[in-house]
C-alpha positions in Angstrom: -31.3 8.6 32.3 -33.1 8.9 29.0 -32.3 7.0 25.8 -32.8 8.6 22.4 -32.9 6.6 19.2 -29.5 6.7 17.4 -27.8 8.4 20.4 -24.3 7.3 21.5 -23.6 6.3 25.1 -19.8 6.3 25.8 -18.9 3.4 28.2 -15.6 3.1 30.2 -14.6 0.4 32.6 -11.7 -1.0 34.5 -11.1 -4.7 34.8 -10.7 -5.9 38.3 -8.1 -8.6 37.4 -5.5 -9.0 34.7 -6.7 -9.7 31.2 -3.4 -9.2 29.4 -1.7 -12.3 30.6 -1.5 -15.5 28.4 -2.7 -17.5 31.4 -5.8 -15.4 31.9 -9.1 -16.0 30.2 -11.3 -12.9 30.4 -14.9 -12.5 29.3 -16.4 -9.0 29.5 -20.2 -8.8 29.2 -22.2 -5.7 28.7 -25.8 -6.2 29.6 -28.4 -3.5 29.1 -32.1 -3.1 28.5 -34.5 -0.2 28.1 -38.2 0.2 28.6 -40.8 2.3 30.3 -41.8 -0.5 32.8 -38.3 -1.5 34.1 -37.1 -0.9 37.6 -33.7 -0.6 39.1 
């Protein structure tokens, strides 16, 4: 994958557990980085 400055990357996900319940506290974290020297 290549990243271009000012490009848009659409992201979709599905929560594994319910987050629409008043008794559920959900935190969703998107973590990303980019660089020439990074590995998988």
